N, C-alpha and C positions, 0 to 999 in steps of 0.2 A: 389094185385089182387082184382077186385071188388066183387067176391062172392066166398062162399065156394067151389061151383063146379068148379070155375076157379082154385082153389088151387089143387083140385084132377086132373083136366085135364091137368094142366101145365106140368108134367113131360112127357106126350104124345105129347102135341102141342108145347113145347120148341123147339123140332128138326125142326118145320117149321120156325123157325127163321133163320134157315141156308138154307132156300130154296127161291123161288121167291114168295111164299103164304103170304097172310095175314092171321094173327091171331086175327083180330078184334080190333087192336089198332085203337083208334079213333071212337070207338062205345061205347055203354052203357054195352058191354058184351065181353071185351077183353079176350082172352084164353078161349072162349066159342064157337067161331065159327072159320071158316076156309073158305077162298075163294080166288079168283083171277078173274080179269075181263076176262081171256079167258077161264075159267074152263067151261067145257061143262055139267058136270053132276050136279045134286043138284037142289032143287026146292027153296032153300033159297037165298036171297041175303042181301047185306048190302053195305052202302057206308061210308067208313071212313071220318071223318072229323077231323080238327084240334080242341083239347080240351086242352085249357091252363092248365098247372099244371098236365097233365096227358099224353097226347100225341100230342105234337106239330108237325105237318106234317107228319102223318103217312104214311105209303106206300098205295099208289093208293087213296091218299087223293082226294075226290070228284068224284071218279070213282066207278061205281057199281062192287060189285064183286059177283059172284055166287059160291056157295059152301054148306057146311054143317053147320046146327044149331045143336050144342051139347048139349045145355042148356037142361037139364032134362034127358039126356042119362045114367047119373049115378044114377037117380032115377029109371029109367026103366031097367037098368042093373047092379044091385049093384055088381056083381062079377067084373066089370071094375075097381072098386075103389081099390086103392093101385097097380095097375097094369099098366105099360107102354103098350100102346095099337099102335102097329106097323101096323095095317091094315090100319088105316087112312092115314099114310104116304105112304105105298105102293100103295093103292088105287089112291090117288091123283097123285103119280108120273105117273102111268098108264094113269090116266084121261088127264095129261097134255102132253101126247104124248112121253113118253120115253125119253125125252130130257135130256140130261146130263146137259144142263145149268138150269135145275131144281133146282140143288143144286148151293149154293154159297160157297165161300172160307171159311166161318165160319162153315159149316155143320160138318166137321170132327172134329173140336174142341168141338163141342157140343156132338159128339158121342164118343169122346174119341180117335178115330183113324179113319182110311179110310175103316175099314171093313164093317161097316153097309151100308155106301154108294154102296160099291162094291157089296155087298149081294143084295140090291135092284135093282141094274142094271142088275145083273145077273139073276134076276126072282125069288129069293128064296122067300117062302112062310113065313108068320110070324112064324108058328111052326118050320120051317127048320132054320130060324134065332136064335130062342130061344134055339133050340137043339144045335147050335153051341156054346152056351154061356155056356153049362154044364160042360165042363172040367175046365174052369177058375173059375166058381162058385164052383165047389167041391174042387179045389185047395185051394181057399180062406176060404172056410169053416174048412179046415184042419189047415191051418195057424192060423186063429183067435181063434181056439180052446184055444192055450196055453196063451190067452189074456184075456179070459173070466173069471170074478171074481166067477160066480155061475153056476153049472151045469144046 
């Protein structure tokens, strides 16, 4: 990844690899921007180009993509660091017209199962989705306890 911010943004933006969106491959700032030629919101735009050795023939090569510039978002919102931000995914899905073709066949693999996709389609908020994770996280915490070397 091209920058430290891209490293911190990757856990949130990698889900977009399972959608029709561009995450800035073919730009100087991959995994720091997000967009699509048909996106209606956002004041930022970028045009992916082929970059030998980095991104040969990226999605939407030569086409202007409108979207979000996330460079600096971690500096301005340090609480986002170390946290998966689902709001960008939910907002973008809504912006793109709630169309189930927004997701490609790779999305469920990235998410681990079909649950996240179904929750987004059903209109759950980020907080509701996070709440649904609690039982699994609590069960994991109990199981992992016996493997910890130190308290």
